PDBQT receptor file of N, H, CA, C and O in Angstrom, charges set to zero:
ATOM      1  N   UNK A   1       6.044 -10.858  -0.264  1.00  0.00    +0.000 N 
ATOM      2  CA  UNK A   1       6.709 -10.202  -1.371  1.00  0.00    +0.000 C 
ATOM      3  C   UNK A   1       5.992 -10.438  -2.690  1.00  0.00    +0.000 C 
ATOM      4  O   UNK A   1       6.637 -10.503  -3.736  1.00  0.00    +0.000 OA
ATOM      5  N   UNK A   2       4.714 -10.563  -2.661  1.00  0.00    +0.000 N 
ATOM      6  H   UNK A   2       4.190 -10.510  -1.811  1.00  0.00    +0.000 HD
ATOM      7  CA  UNK A   2       4.007 -10.855  -3.896  1.00  0.00    +0.000 C 
ATOM      8  C   UNK A   2       3.531  -9.616  -4.622  1.00  0.00    +0.000 C 
ATOM      9  O   UNK A   2       3.283  -9.671  -5.826  1.00  0.00    +0.000 OA
ATOM     10  N   UNK A   3       3.393  -8.482  -3.913  1.00  0.00    +0.000 N 
ATOM     11  H   UNK A   3       3.594  -8.438  -2.935  1.00  0.00    +0.000 HD
ATOM     12  CA  UNK A   3       2.974  -7.260  -4.590  1.00  0.00    +0.000 C 
ATOM     13  C   UNK A   3       4.022  -6.184  -4.381  1.00  0.00    +0.000 C 
ATOM     14  O   UNK A   3       4.854  -6.271  -3.478  1.00  0.00    +0.000 OA
ATOM     15  N   UNK A   4       3.969  -5.170  -5.231  1.00  0.00    +0.000 N 
ATOM     16  H   UNK A   4       3.293  -5.099  -5.964  1.00  0.00    +0.000 HD
ATOM     17  CA  UNK A   4       4.926  -4.079  -5.113  1.00  0.00    +0.000 C 
ATOM     18  C   UNK A   4       4.739  -3.311  -3.811  1.00  0.00    +0.000 C 
ATOM     19  O   UNK A   4       5.699  -2.733  -3.301  1.00  0.00    +0.000 OA
ATOM     20  N   UNK A   5       3.516  -3.290  -3.255  1.00  0.00    +0.000 N 
ATOM     21  H   UNK A   5       2.736  -3.759  -3.669  1.00  0.00    +0.000 HD
ATOM     22  CA  UNK A   5       3.255  -2.585  -2.014  1.00  0.00    +0.000 C 
ATOM     23  C   UNK A   5       3.992  -3.230  -0.842  1.00  0.00    +0.000 C 
ATOM     24  O   UNK A   5       4.385  -2.535   0.096  1.00  0.00    +0.000 OA
ATOM     25  N   UNK A   6       4.180  -4.531  -0.884  1.00  0.00    +0.000 N 
ATOM     26  H   UNK A   6       3.861  -5.095  -1.646  1.00  0.00    +0.000 HD
ATOM     27  CA  UNK A   6       4.816  -5.226   0.218  1.00  0.00    +0.000 C 
ATOM     28  C   UNK A   6       6.213  -5.722  -0.141  1.00  0.00    +0.000 C 
ATOM     29  O   UNK A   6       6.823  -6.471   0.623  1.00  0.00    +0.000 OA
ATOM     30  N   UNK A   7       6.716  -5.312  -1.290  1.00  0.00    +0.000 N 
ATOM     31  H   UNK A   7       6.220  -4.704  -1.910  1.00  0.00    +0.000 HD
ATOM     32  CA  UNK A   7       8.025  -5.777  -1.736  1.00  0.00    +0.000 C 
ATOM     33  C   UNK A   7       9.127  -5.219  -0.856  1.00  0.00    +0.000 C 
ATOM     34  O   UNK A   7       9.144  -4.028  -0.545  1.00  0.00    +0.000 OA
ATOM     35  N   UNK A   8      10.037  -6.075  -0.462  1.00  0.00    +0.000 N 
ATOM     36  H   UNK A   8      10.024  -7.043  -0.715  1.00  0.00    +0.000 HD
ATOM     37  CA  UNK A   8      11.193  -5.673   0.335  1.00  0.00    +0.000 C 
ATOM     38  C   UNK A   8      12.458  -6.029  -0.438  1.00  0.00    +0.000 C 
ATOM     39  O   UNK A   8      12.717  -7.194  -0.739  1.00  0.00    +0.000 OA
ATOM     40  N   UNK A   9      13.238  -4.999  -0.750  1.00  0.00    +0.000 N 
ATOM     41  H   UNK A   9      13.029  -4.052  -0.505  1.00  0.00    +0.000 HD
ATOM     42  CA  UNK A   9      14.489  -5.212  -1.468  1.00  0.00    +0.000 C 
ATOM     43  C   UNK A   9      15.407  -6.125  -0.671  1.00  0.00    +0.000 C 
ATOM     44  O   UNK A   9      16.017  -7.037  -1.229  1.00  0.00    +0.000 OA
ATOM     45  N   UNK A  10      15.507  -5.883   0.627  1.00  0.00    +0.000 N 
ATOM     46  H   UNK A  10      15.012  -5.142   1.080  1.00  0.00    +0.000 HD
ATOM     47  CA  UNK A  10      16.400  -6.682   1.473  1.00  0.00    +0.000 C 
ATOM     48  C   UNK A  10      15.964  -8.140   1.521  1.00  0.00    +0.000 C 
ATOM     49  O   UNK A  10      16.802  -9.040   1.466  1.00  0.00    +0.000 OA
ATOM     50  N   UNK A  11      14.657  -8.382   1.622  1.00  0.00    +0.000 N 
ATOM     51  H   UNK A  11      13.976  -7.651   1.667  1.00  0.00    +0.000 HD
ATOM     52  CA  UNK A  11      14.156  -9.759   1.640  1.00  0.00    +0.000 C 
ATOM     53  C   UNK A  11      14.414 -10.443   0.296  1.00  0.00    +0.000 C 
ATOM     54  O   UNK A  11      14.749 -11.627   0.252  1.00  0.00    +0.000 OA
ATOM     55  N   UNK A  12      14.257  -9.695  -0.795  1.00  0.00    +0.000 N 
ATOM     56  H   UNK A  12      13.984  -8.733  -0.759  1.00  0.00    +0.000 HD
ATOM     57  CA  UNK A  12      14.525 -10.249  -2.120  1.00  0.00    +0.000 C 
ATOM     58  C   UNK A  12      15.993 -10.610  -2.261  1.00  0.00    +0.000 C 
ATOM     59  O   UNK A  12      16.331 -11.662  -2.803  1.00  0.00    +0.000 OA
ATOM     60  N   UNK A  13      16.860  -9.740  -1.774  1.00  0.00    +0.000 N 
ATOM     61  H   UNK A  13      16.585  -8.886  -1.333  1.00  0.00    +0.000 HD
ATOM     62  CA  UNK A  13      18.300  -9.998  -1.837  1.00  0.00    +0.000 C 
ATOM     63  C   UNK A  13      18.656 -11.274  -1.075  1.00  0.00    +0.000 C 
ATOM     64  O   UNK A  13      19.424 -12.103  -1.561  1.00  0.00    +0.000 OA
ATOM     65  N   UNK A  14      18.095 -11.419   0.108  1.00  0.00    +0.000 N 
ATOM     66  H   UNK A  14      17.471 -10.746   0.503  1.00  0.00    +0.000 HD
ATOM     67  CA  UNK A  14      18.355 -12.630   0.903  1.00  0.00    +0.000 C 
ATOM     68  C   UNK A  14      17.852 -13.881   0.192  1.00  0.00    +0.000 C 
ATOM     69  O   UNK A  14      18.529 -14.909   0.170  1.00  0.00    +0.000 OA
ATOM     70  N   UNK A  15      16.658 -13.785  -0.387  1.00  0.00    +0.000 N 
ATOM     71  H   UNK A  15      16.108 -12.950  -0.369  1.00  0.00    +0.000 HD
ATOM     72  CA  UNK A  15      16.096 -14.945  -1.096  1.00  0.00    +0.000 C 
ATOM     73  C   UNK A  15      16.950 -15.293  -2.313  1.00  0.00    +0.000 C 
ATOM     74  O   UNK A  15      17.176 -16.471  -2.590  1.00  0.00    +0.000 OA
ATOM     75  N   UNK A  16      17.424 -14.293  -3.037  1.00  0.00    +0.000 N 
ATOM     76  H   UNK A  16      17.241 -13.336  -2.812  1.00  0.00    +0.000 HD
ATOM     77  CA  UNK A  16      18.283 -14.548  -4.198  1.00  0.00    +0.000 C 
ATOM     78  C   UNK A  16      19.602 -15.195  -3.777  1.00  0.00    +0.000 C 
ATOM     79  O   UNK A  16      20.129 -16.054  -4.482  1.00  0.00    +0.000 OA
ATOM     80  N   UNK A  17      20.124 -14.784  -2.639  1.00  0.00    +0.000 N 
ATOM     81  H   UNK A  17      19.696 -14.086  -2.066  1.00  0.00    +0.000 HD
ATOM     82  CA  UNK A  17      21.345 -15.409  -2.132  1.00  0.00    +0.000 C 
ATOM     83  C   UNK A  17      21.111 -16.882  -1.807  1.00  0.00    +0.000 C 
ATOM     84  O   UNK A  17      21.970 -17.722  -2.077  1.00  0.00    +0.000 OA
ATOM     85  N   UNK A  18      19.959 -17.195  -1.233  1.00  0.00    +0.000 N 
ATOM     86  H   UNK A  18      19.262 -16.513  -1.014  1.00  0.00    +0.000 HD
ATOM     87  CA  UNK A  18      19.613 -18.589  -0.934  1.00  0.00    +0.000 C 
ATOM     88  C   UNK A  18      19.475 -19.387  -2.221  1.00  0.00    +0.000 C 
ATOM     89  O   UNK A  18      19.973 -20.509  -2.322  1.00  0.00    +0.000 OA
ATOM     90  N   UNK A  19      18.800 -18.806  -3.202  1.00  0.00    +0.000 N 
ATOM     91  H   UNK A  19      18.395 -17.895  -3.121  1.00  0.00    +0.000 HD
ATOM     92  CA  UNK A  19      18.629 -19.490  -4.489  1.00  0.00    +0.000 C 
ATOM     93  C   UNK A  19      19.989 -19.777  -5.110  1.00  0.00    +0.000 C 
ATOM     94  O   UNK A  19      20.226 -20.879  -5.604  1.00  0.00    +0.000 OA
ATOM     95  N   UNK A  20      20.885 -18.791  -5.089  1.00  0.00    +0.000 N 
ATOM     96  H   UNK A  20      20.693 -17.895  -4.688  1.00  0.00    +0.000 HD
ATOM     97  CA  UNK A  20      22.219 -18.993  -5.667  1.00  0.00    +0.000 C 
ATOM     98  C   UNK A  20      22.968 -20.119  -4.958  1.00  0.00    +0.000 C 
ATOM     99  O   UNK A  20      23.574 -20.971  -5.608  1.00  0.00    +0.000 OA
ATOM    100  N   UNK A  21      22.927 -20.122  -3.634  1.00  0.00    +0.000 N 
ATOM    101  H   UNK A  21      22.435 -19.430  -3.106  1.00  0.00    +0.000 HD
ATOM    102  CA  UNK A  21      23.600 -21.182  -2.883  1.00  0.00    +0.000 C 
ATOM    103  C   UNK A  21      23.016 -22.546  -3.220  1.00  0.00    +0.000 C 
ATOM    104  O   UNK A  21      23.748 -23.521  -3.391  1.00  0.00    +0.000 OA
ATOM    105  N   UNK A  22      21.687 -22.605  -3.315  1.00  0.00    +0.000 N 
ATOM    106  H   UNK A  22      21.092 -21.813  -3.177  1.00  0.00    +0.000 HD
ATOM    107  CA  UNK A  22      21.034 -23.874  -3.645  1.00  0.00    +0.000 C 
ATOM    108  C   UNK A  22      21.395 -24.344  -5.051  1.00  0.00    +0.000 C 
ATOM    109  O   UNK A  22      21.603 -25.535  -5.278  1.00  0.00    +0.000 OA
ATOM    110  N   UNK A  23      21.470 -23.408  -5.988  1.00  0.00    +0.000 N 
ATOM    111  H   UNK A  23      21.302 -22.440  -5.803  1.00  0.00    +0.000 HD
ATOM    112  CA  UNK A  23      21.863 -23.763  -7.358  1.00  0.00    +0.000 C 
ATOM    113  C   UNK A  23      23.301 -24.266  -7.395  1.00  0.00    +0.000 C 
ATOM    114  O   UNK A  23      23.603 -25.279  -8.026  1.00  0.00    +0.000 OA
ATOM    115  N   UNK A  24      24.180 -23.544  -6.714  1.00  0.00    +0.000 N 
ATOM    116  H   UNK A  24      23.936 -22.721  -6.202  1.00  0.00    +0.000 HD
ATOM    117  CA  UNK A  24      25.601 -23.911  -6.718  1.00  0.00    +0.000 C 
ATOM    118  C   UNK A  24      25.855 -25.255  -6.036  1.00  0.00    +0.000 C 
ATOM    119  O   UNK A  24      26.762 -25.993  -6.421  1.00  0.00    +0.000 OA
ATOM    120  N   UNK A  25      25.055 -25.562  -5.032  1.00  0.00    +0.000 N 
ATOM    121  H   UNK A  25      24.318 -24.963  -4.719  1.00  0.00    +0.000 HD
ATOM    122  CA  UNK A  25      25.267 -26.808  -4.290  1.00  0.00    +0.000 C 
ATOM    123  C   UNK A  25      24.515 -27.993  -4.897  1.00  0.00    +0.000 C 
ATOM    124  O   UNK A  25      24.703 -29.133  -4.472  1.00  0.00    +0.000 OA
ATOM    125  N   UNK A  26      23.678 -27.727  -5.874  1.00  0.00    +0.000 N 
ATOM    126  H   UNK A  26      23.525 -26.801  -6.219  1.00  0.00    +0.000 HD
ATOM    127  CA  UNK A  26      22.922 -28.805  -6.509  1.00  0.00    +0.000 C 
ATOM    128  C   UNK A  26      21.682 -29.216  -5.733  1.00  0.00    +0.000 C 
ATOM    129  O   UNK A  26      21.122 -30.280  -5.996  1.00  0.00    +0.000 OA
ATOM    130  N   UNK A  27      21.240 -28.399  -4.781  1.00  0.00    +0.000 N 
ATOM    131  H   UNK A  27      21.695 -27.535  -4.567  1.00  0.00    +0.000 HD
ATOM    132  CA  UNK A  27      20.060 -28.722  -3.986  1.00  0.00    +0.000 C 
ATOM    133  C   UNK A  27      18.763 -28.630  -4.787  1.00  0.00    +0.000 C 
ATOM    134  O   UNK A  27      17.757 -29.238  -4.420  1.00  0.00    +0.000 OA
ATOM    135  N   UNK A  28      18.788 -27.879  -5.864  1.00  0.00    +0.000 N 
ATOM    136  H   UNK A  28      19.605 -27.385  -6.162  1.00  0.00    +0.000 HD
ATOM    137  CA  UNK A  28      17.582 -27.706  -6.674  1.00  0.00    +0.000 C 
ATOM    138  C   UNK A  28      17.606 -28.720  -7.802  1.00  0.00    +0.000 C 
ATOM    139  O   UNK A  28      18.490 -28.708  -8.659  1.00  0.00    +0.000 OA
ATOM    140  N   UNK A  29      16.620 -29.592  -7.780  1.00  0.00    +0.000 N 
ATOM    141  H   UNK A  29      15.902 -29.602  -7.084  1.00  0.00    +0.000 HD
ATOM    142  CA  UNK A  29      16.531 -30.620  -8.799  1.00  0.00    +0.000 C 
ATOM    143  C   UNK A  29      15.972 -30.079 -10.093  1.00  0.00    +0.000 C 
ATOM    144  O   UNK A  29      15.418 -28.981 -10.136  1.00  0.00    +0.000 OA
ATOM    145  N   UNK A  30      16.117 -30.840 -11.121  1.00  0.00    +0.000 N 
ATOM    146  H   UNK A  30      16.567 -31.733 -11.085  1.00  0.00    +0.000 HD
ATOM    147  CA  UNK A  30      15.664 -30.424 -12.448  1.00  0.00    +0.000 C 
ATOM    148  C   UNK A  30      14.160 -30.158 -12.474  1.00  0.00    +0.000 C 
ATOM    149  O   UNK A  30      13.688 -29.307 -13.228  1.00  0.00    +0.000 OA
ATOM    150  N   UNK A  31      13.413 -30.889 -11.648  1.00  0.00    +0.000 N 
ATOM    151  H   UNK A  31      13.797 -31.580 -11.036  1.00  0.00    +0.000 HD
ATOM    152  CA  UNK A  31      11.960 -30.694 -11.618  1.00  0.00    +0.000 C 
ATOM    153  C   UNK A  31      11.570 -29.338 -11.038  1.00  0.00    +0.000 C 
ATOM    154  O   UNK A  31      10.521 -28.796 -11.389  1.00  0.00    +0.000 OA
ATOM    155  N   UNK A  32      12.394 -28.787 -10.161  1.00  0.00    +0.000 N 
ATOM    156  H   UNK A  32      13.246 -29.227  -9.876  1.00  0.00    +0.000 HD
ATOM    157  CA  UNK A  32      12.104 -27.499  -9.530  1.00  0.00    +0.000 C 
ATOM    158  C   UNK A  32      12.871 -26.339 -10.159  1.00  0.00    +0.000 C 
ATOM    159  O   UNK A  32      12.666 -25.184  -9.784  1.00  0.00    +0.000 OA
ATOM    160  N   UNK A  33      13.729 -26.631 -11.088  1.00  0.00    +0.000 N 
ATOM    161  H   UNK A  33      13.896 -27.569 -11.392  1.00  0.00    +0.000 HD
ATOM    162  CA  UNK A  33      14.612 -25.608 -11.645  1.00  0.00    +0.000 C 
ATOM    163  C   UNK A  33      13.854 -24.487 -12.340  1.00  0.00    +0.000 C 
ATOM    164  O   UNK A  33      14.161 -23.314 -12.123  1.00  0.00    +0.000 OA
ATOM    165  N   UNK A  34      12.879 -24.817 -13.166  1.00  0.00    +0.000 N 
ATOM    166  H   UNK A  34      12.630 -25.769 -13.343  1.00  0.00    +0.000 HD
ATOM    167  CA  UNK A  34      12.149 -23.787 -13.900  1.00  0.00    +0.000 C 
ATOM    168  C   UNK A  34      11.426 -22.828 -12.951  1.00  0.00    +0.000 C 
ATOM    169  O   UNK A  34      11.487 -21.612 -13.131  1.00  0.00    +0.000 OA
ATOM    170  N   UNK A  35      10.753 -23.366 -11.957  1.00  0.00    +0.000 N 
ATOM    171  H   UNK A  35      10.704 -24.354 -11.811  1.00  0.00    +0.000 HD
ATOM    172  CA  UNK A  35      10.026 -22.522 -11.004  1.00  0.00    +0.000 C 
ATOM    173  C   UNK A  35      10.988 -21.641 -10.209  1.00  0.00    +0.000 C 
ATOM    174  O   UNK A  35      10.702 -20.472  -9.949  1.00  0.00    +0.000 OA
ATOM    175  N   UNK A  36      12.115 -22.204  -9.831  1.00  0.00    +0.000 N 
ATOM    176  H   UNK A  36      12.347 -23.153 -10.041  1.00  0.00    +0.000 HD
ATOM    177  CA  UNK A  36      13.108 -21.445  -9.060  1.00  0.00    +0.000 C 
ATOM    178  C   UNK A  36      13.699 -20.323  -9.900  1.00  0.00    +0.000 C 
ATOM    179  O   UNK A  36      13.861 -19.205  -9.412  1.00  0.00    +0.000 OA
ATOM    180  N   UNK A  37      14.022 -20.608 -11.150  1.00  0.00    +0.000 N 
ATOM    181  H   UNK A  37      13.891 -21.517 -11.546  1.00  0.00    +0.000 HD
ATOM    182  CA  UNK A  37      14.569 -19.573 -12.031  1.00  0.00    +0.000 C 
ATOM    183  C   UNK A  37      13.548 -18.479 -12.306  1.00  0.00    +0.000 C 
ATOM    184  O   UNK A  37      13.909 -17.305 -12.391  1.00  0.00    +0.000 OA
ATOM    185  N   UNK A  38      12.277 -18.848 -12.447  1.00  0.00    +0.000 N 
ATOM    186  H   UNK A  38      11.984 -19.802 -12.378  1.00  0.00    +0.000 HD
ATOM    187  CA  UNK A  38      11.224 -17.852 -12.641  1.00  0.00    +0.000 C 
ATOM    188  C   UNK A  38      11.072 -16.973 -11.398  1.00  0.00    +0.000 C 
ATOM    189  O   UNK A  38      10.861 -15.765 -11.509  1.00  0.00    +0.000 OA
ATOM    190  N   UNK A  39      11.180 -17.578 -10.222  1.00  0.00    +0.000 N 
ATOM    191  H   UNK A  39      11.352 -18.559 -10.131  1.00  0.00    +0.000 HD
ATOM    192  CA  UNK A  39      11.127 -16.807  -8.985  1.00  0.00    +0.000 C 
ATOM    193  C   UNK A  39      12.295 -15.819  -8.924  1.00  0.00    +0.000 C 
ATOM    194  O   UNK A  39      12.109 -14.652  -8.580  1.00  0.00    +0.000 OA
ATOM    195  N   UNK A  40      13.483 -16.286  -9.255  1.00  0.00    +0.000 N 
ATOM    196  H   UNK A  40      13.635 -17.234  -9.534  1.00  0.00    +0.000 HD
ATOM    197  CA  UNK A  40      14.664 -15.427  -9.247  1.00  0.00    +0.000 C 
ATOM    198  C   UNK A  40      14.500 -14.282 -10.244  1.00  0.00    +0.000 C 
ATOM    199  O   UNK A  40      14.821 -13.135  -9.931  1.00  0.00    +0.000 OA
ATOM    200  N   UNK A  41      14.011 -14.583 -11.418  1.00  0.00    +0.000 N 
ATOM    201  H   UNK A  41      13.750 -15.515 -11.672  1.00  0.00    +0.000 HD
ATOM    202  CA  UNK A  41      13.798 -13.554 -12.445  1.00  0.00    +0.000 C 
ATOM    203  C   UNK A  41      12.822 -12.491 -11.939  1.00  0.00    +0.000 C 
ATOM    204  O   UNK A  41      13.054 -11.296 -12.125  1.00  0.00    +0.000 OA
ATOM    205  N   UNK A  42      11.741 -12.918 -11.307  1.00  0.00    +0.000 N 
ATOM    206  H   UNK A  42      11.553 -13.888 -11.156  1.00  0.00    +0.000 HD
ATOM    207  CA  UNK A  42      10.749 -11.997 -10.768  1.00  0.00    +0.000 C 
ATOM    208  C   UNK A  42      11.361 -11.107  -9.682  1.00  0.00    +0.000 C 
ATOM    209  O   UNK A  42      11.125  -9.899  -9.656  1.00  0.00    +0.000 OA
ATOM    210  N   UNK A  43      12.140 -11.707  -8.798  1.00  0.00    +0.000 N 
ATOM    211  H   UNK A  43      12.332 -12.688  -8.819  1.00  0.00    +0.000 HD
ATOM    212  CA  UNK A  43      12.784 -10.936  -7.729  1.00  0.00    +0.000 C 
ATOM    213  C   UNK A  43      13.770  -9.915  -8.290  1.00  0.00    +0.000 C 
ATOM    214  O   UNK A  43      13.851  -8.788  -7.801  1.00  0.00    +0.000 OA
ATOM    215  N   UNK A  44      14.511 -10.310  -9.308  1.00  0.00    +0.000 N 
ATOM    216  H   UNK A  44      14.445 -11.225  -9.706  1.00  0.00    +0.000 HD
ATOM    217  CA  UNK A  44      15.473  -9.401  -9.933  1.00  0.00    +0.000 C 
ATOM    218  C   UNK A  44      14.751  -8.231 -10.598  1.00  0.00    +0.000 C 
ATOM    219  O   UNK A  44      15.174  -7.083 -10.465  1.00  0.00    +0.000 OA
ATOM    220  N   UNK A  45      13.664  -8.519 -11.312  1.00  0.00    +0.000 N 
ATOM    221  H   UNK A  45      13.320  -9.452 -11.421  1.00  0.00    +0.000 HD
ATOM    222  CA  UNK A  45      12.914  -7.455 -11.977  1.00  0.00    +0.000 C 
ATOM    223  C   UNK A  45      12.334  -6.468 -10.961  1.00  0.00    +0.000 C 
ATOM    224  O   UNK A  45      12.388  -5.256 -11.168  1.00  0.00    +0.000 OA
ATOM    225  N   UNK A  46      11.782  -6.987  -9.870  1.00  0.00    +0.000 N 
ATOM    226  H   UNK A  46      11.738  -7.972  -9.701  1.00  0.00    +0.000 HD
ATOM    227  CA  UNK A  46      11.215  -6.119  -8.845  1.00  0.00    +0.000 C 
ATOM    228  C   UNK A  46      12.309  -5.313  -8.149  1.00  0.00    +0.000 C 
ATOM    229  O   UNK A  46      12.102  -4.151  -7.798  1.00  0.00    +0.000 OA
ATOM    230  N   UNK A  47      13.457  -5.923  -7.953  1.00  0.00    +0.000 N 
ATOM    231  H   UNK A  47      13.626  -6.866  -8.239  1.00  0.00    +0.000 HD
ATOM    232  CA  UNK A  47      14.581  -5.223  -7.324  1.00  0.00    +0.000 C 
ATOM    233  C   UNK A  47      15.074  -4.084  -8.215  1.00  0.00    +0.000 C 
ATOM    234  O   UNK A  47      15.332  -2.982  -7.731  1.00  0.00    +0.000 OA
ATOM    235  N   UNK A  48      15.203  -4.345  -9.493  1.00  0.00    +0.000 N 
ATOM    236  H   UNK A  48      14.994  -5.241  -9.886  1.00  0.00    +0.000 HD
ATOM    237  CA  UNK A  48      15.628  -3.302 -10.427  1.00  0.00    +0.000 C 
ATOM    238  C   UNK A  48      14.632  -2.154 -10.470  1.00  0.00    +0.000 C 
ATOM    239  O   UNK A  48      15.021  -0.988 -10.536  1.00  0.00    +0.000 OA
ATOM    240  N   UNK A  49      13.340  -2.487 -10.433  1.00  0.00    +0.000 N 
ATOM    241  H   UNK A  49      13.024  -3.434 -10.380  1.00  0.00    +0.000 HD
ATOM    242  CA  UNK A  49      12.311  -1.456 -10.424  1.00  0.00    +0.000 C 
ATOM    243  C   UNK A  49      12.431  -0.605  -9.163  1.00  0.00    +0.000 C 
ATOM    244  O   UNK A  49      12.342   0.620  -9.231  1.00  0.00    +0.000 OA
ATOM    245  N   UNK A  50      12.631  -1.240  -8.026  1.00  0.00    +0.000 N 
ATOM    246  H   UNK A  50      12.703  -2.236  -7.971  1.00  0.00    +0.000 HD
ATOM    247  CA  UNK A  50      12.769  -0.521  -6.750  1.00  0.00    +0.000 C 
ATOM    248  C   UNK A  50      13.996   0.396  -6.785  1.00  0.00    +0.000 C 
ATOM    249  O   UNK A  50      13.932   1.541  -6.338  1.00  0.00    +0.000 OA
ATOM    250  N   UNK A  51      15.110  -0.111  -7.316  1.00  0.00    +0.000 N 
ATOM    251  H   UNK A  51      15.162  -1.041  -7.679  1.00  0.00    +0.000 HD
ATOM    252  CA  UNK A  51      16.327   0.698  -7.404  1.00  0.00    +0.000 C 
ATOM    253  C   UNK A  51      16.136   1.893  -8.341  1.00  0.00    +0.000 C 
ATOM    254  O   UNK A  51      16.603   2.994  -8.048  1.00  0.00    +0.000 OA
ATOM    255  N   UNK A  52      15.460   1.679  -9.447  1.00  0.00    +0.000 N 
ATOM    256  H   UNK A  52      15.080   0.785  -9.685  1.00  0.00    +0.000 HD
ATOM    257  CA  UNK A  52      15.195   2.757 -10.402  1.00  0.00    +0.000 C 
ATOM    258  C   UNK A  52      14.320   3.827  -9.775  1.00  0.00    +0.000 C 
ATOM    259  O   UNK A  52      14.578   5.021  -9.928  1.00  0.00    +0.000 OA
ATOM    260  N   UNK A  53      13.269   3.389  -9.059  1.00  0.00    +0.000 N 
ATOM    261  H   UNK A  53      13.060   2.419  -8.935  1.00  0.00    +0.000 HD
ATOM    262  CA  UNK A  53      12.382   4.350  -8.394  1.00  0.00    +0.000 C 
ATOM    263  C   UNK A  53      13.132   5.144  -7.333  1.00  0.00    +0.000 C 
ATOM    264  O   UNK A  53      12.925   6.350  -7.199  1.00  0.00    +0.000 OA
ATOM    265  N   UNK A  54      13.989   4.488  -6.588  1.00  0.00    +0.000 N 
ATOM    266  H   UNK A  54      14.157   3.508  -6.696  1.00  0.00    +0.000 HD
ATOM    267  CA  UNK A  54      14.765   5.149  -5.551  1.00  0.00    +0.000 C 
ATOM    268  C   UNK A  54      15.745   6.146  -6.170  1.00  0.00    +0.000 C 
ATOM    269  O   UNK A  54      15.942   7.242  -5.643  1.00  0.00    +0.000 OA
ATOM    270  N   UNK A  55      16.352   5.763  -7.280  1.00  0.00    +0.000 N 
ATOM    271  H   UNK A  55      16.192   4.873  -7.708  1.00  0.00    +0.000 HD
ATOM    272  CA  UNK A  55      17.276   6.660  -7.975  1.00  0.00    +0.000 C 
ATOM    273  C   UNK A  55      16.551   7.926  -8.434  1.00  0.00    +0.000 C 
ATOM    274  O   UNK A  55      17.098   9.024  -8.328  1.00  0.00    +0.000 OA
ATOM    275  N   UNK A  56      15.329   7.781  -8.942  1.00  0.00    +0.000 N 
ATOM    276  H   UNK A  56      14.885   6.890  -9.028  1.00  0.00    +0.000 HD
ATOM    277  CA  UNK A  56      14.556   8.945  -9.385  1.00  0.00    +0.000 C 
ATOM    278  C   UNK A  56      14.272   9.880  -8.217  1.00  0.00    +0.000 C 
ATOM    279  O   UNK A  56      14.357  11.100  -8.356  1.00  0.00    +0.000 OA
ATOM    280  N   UNK A  57      13.935   9.303  -7.063  1.00  0.00    +0.000 N 
ATOM    281  H   UNK A  57      13.867   8.311  -6.950  1.00  0.00    +0.000 HD
ATOM    282  CA  UNK A  57      13.665  10.119  -5.881  1.00  0.00    +0.000 C 
ATOM    283  C   UNK A  57      14.910  10.908  -5.484  1.00  0.00    +0.000 C 
ATOM    284  O   UNK A  57      14.828  12.099  -5.181  1.00  0.00    +0.000 OA
ATOM    285  N   UNK A  58      16.058  10.241  -5.488  1.00  0.00    +0.000 N 
ATOM    286  H   UNK A  58      16.125   9.274  -5.734  1.00  0.00    +0.000 HD
ATOM    287  CA  UNK A  58      17.312  10.907  -5.119  1.00  0.00    +0.000 C 
ATOM    288  C   UNK A  58      17.642  12.025  -6.102  1.00  0.00    +0.000 C 
ATOM    289  O   UNK A  58      18.063  13.106  -5.691  1.00  0.00    +0.000 OA
ATOM    290  N   UNK A  59      17.452  11.773  -7.401  1.00  0.00    +0.000 N 
ATOM    291  H   UNK A  59      17.110  10.895  -7.735  1.00  0.00    +0.000 HD
ATOM    292  CA  UNK A  59      17.731  12.802  -8.392  1.00  0.00    +0.000 C 
ATOM    293  C   UNK A  59      16.818  14.007  -8.210  1.00  0.00    +0.000 C 
ATOM    294  O   UNK A  59      17.242  15.145  -8.412  1.00  0.00    +0.000 OA
ATOM    295  N   UNK A  60      15.554  13.761  -7.824  1.00  0.00    +0.000 N 
ATOM    296  H   UNK A  60      15.210  12.837  -7.660  1.00  0.00    +0.000 HD
ATOM    297  CA  UNK A  60      14.624  14.874  -7.571  1.00  0.00    +0.000 C 
ATOM    298  C   UNK A  60      15.072  15.693  -6.379  1.00  0.00    +0.000 C 
ATOM    299  O   UNK A  60      14.882  16.909  -6.370  1.00  0.00    +0.000 OA
ATOM    300  N   UNK A  61      15.662  15.062  -5.368  1.00  0.00    +0.000 N 
ATOM    301  H   UNK A  61      15.816  14.074  -5.375  1.00  0.00    +0.000 HD
ATOM    302  CA  UNK A  61      16.168  15.783  -4.203  1.00  0.00    +0.000 C 
ATOM    303  C   UNK A  61      17.331  16.682  -4.598  1.00  0.00    +0.000 C 
ATOM    304  O   UNK A  61      17.495  17.774  -4.053  1.00  0.00    +0.000 OA
ATOM    305  N   UNK A  62      18.131  16.220  -5.541  1.00  0.00    +0.000 N 
ATOM    306  H   UNK A  62      17.998  15.333  -5.983  1.00  0.00    +0.000 HD
ATOM    307  CA  UNK A  62      19.312  16.968  -5.963  1.00  0.00    +0.000 C 
ATOM    308  C   UNK A  62      18.961  18.151  -6.834  1.00  0.00    +0.000 C 
ATOM    309  O   UNK A  62      19.754  19.084  -6.956  1.00  0.00    +0.000 OA
ATOM    310  N   UNK A  63      17.781  18.131  -7.446  1.00  0.00    +0.000 N 
ATOM    311  H   UNK A  63      17.137  17.372  -7.347  1.00  0.00    +0.000 HD
ATOM    312  CA  UNK A  63      17.382  19.188  -8.382  1.00  0.00    +0.000 C 
ATOM    313  C   UNK A  63      17.021  20.479  -7.696  1.00  0.00    +0.000 C 
ATOM    314  O   UNK A  63      16.667  21.453  -8.361  1.00  0.00    +0.000 OA
TER     315      UNK A  63
């Protein structure tokens, strides 16, 4: 999931769910918190981009 060509929305969603569970349970220590939050931010941005692109495709079909 490092490039847009291989990005998977479903895989990103699963990873974000794991990150949330780890944050809520306290499994992520302060030393790893910044890297984990940056990973989550990146996944969210890529997910939003994928959703926006998909929405544009659907709107073009409707036109």
